[in-house]
N, C-alpha and C positions, 0 to 999 in steps of 0.2 A: 557409734565406736565398731569400728569389724575388729572383731576376733580372730585369730589366727591358731589353728591347731595345727601340730606337727604331730604324727605316730611315729611314737619311737618304738620299740620291742617291751618297754614298760607296758606300755596301750595296748600294744597288740596282744600281748598276754592276758588281760582283759576282757576280749572279744571273746572266747569261747565261753567266760562265763554268762555271759552280757546277752549273746549268740543264744543258749540253752533259758536264761529269763525270759526271753522273747518267743522262744518258739512255743514255753508254757502259757506265757500269756495269749498267744496267738490261739493257744488250744481251747483256750477258755472261749473263744467267741466261734472258732470253728464247730465247738462239742454244745455248745449251748448250757455250759456247765461253769458256773464262777467259784465252784468250790475250792479251786488251786487259788482264788486270789488272796486268800487269806496268808498263803505262806509269801504271794509275792510281791507283796506294799508293803512299801516303809510306814510307820508310824507317823514322820513327817512329810509324807508323800503332797504332793501337790497337780494337780489336773487344770488345764487350760481349755475348756473345749471350743466349739465350734457355734453354741449359739448362746444365748441370742447374740443376731446381727444387731454391729460389727465386730466385736470386741469378745464375743464369748462370755461366760461364767467363769470363776474360777472356786475352785474346790480344795478347802485344804484338809489333810489329816488324812489316815487309812479310812477309819470309817466310811467319811465320806467319799473318797474315791472308790471304796468296794461297794459302797450301796449304788453308785452310778455306773461302774464297769459290769454290774451282778444286772440291773435293770433296762442297759444295753444287751448283753450278754443272752436274756431271757426271752426279749421281745419276741412275740410270737407273730410267725411267719417272717423273721427276716433272717439274710445271712449277710458274711461278710466274705469275698471272696479277696485272699490273700495275693498282691500284686509283687510284693517285691519286699523283702526286710533285708538290710543293710546294716552290720555291725562295723564300730571301730571304737574299740575300748567302751567304754561306760557308756555309749550313746549309741543309739539306734533309730535307724527311718524306717518307718513301715509303710507301704502303701499298701490301699486298699480300696475297694468299690462295697461299699454297704447297699443291700438290698431290701427295702422296707416292706410290709405286707401287702400296700397295692400294686405292686409290682416295678413302683421308679428306684431309682439309685443314686446314690450320692458316689464321687470319688474323690479321695482325701488323702492324707498324709499325717501320721503319728509320730510328734521327735521325742525321743524316751530317754531318761538316762537314770544309768544303775548304780546306786552305791553302796555296800555293803551286803551284795547278794540278793537287794530288793529294788522294787521299782520307786522310785524316788521324785521323778518328773515327767510328766505325760503333755504332750501341747500338739492340742489338733488344728486341724485345719484342712477346711472345705473346699474344692473346686467349683468356681462360678459364683 
């Protein structure tokens, strides 16, 4: 089933809040400092990430999401290059490149959703 989303003025007005939350979220990984996650993640947050292949793992609840993102943000010798963050209403798409400690990299996309001023959903996809 295909879902069509038409962006109206109400949706557009939510974009500013979502953009600010995504900026703060991205700062966690850019600065290797997960301390802001507690304020950014909703109690009912769900992450579907990229590993293990092919479907990834699902993490539900604030504690599980904060734990995963904290581990990624603080992994020694790694970095994220942000390629683009696109926001429309309560949704955002983050295109990134993740550099691992061994010098290899992965390119990917996160599909994010915000509700009530917090991240409620994140679905990660990796190229390749």
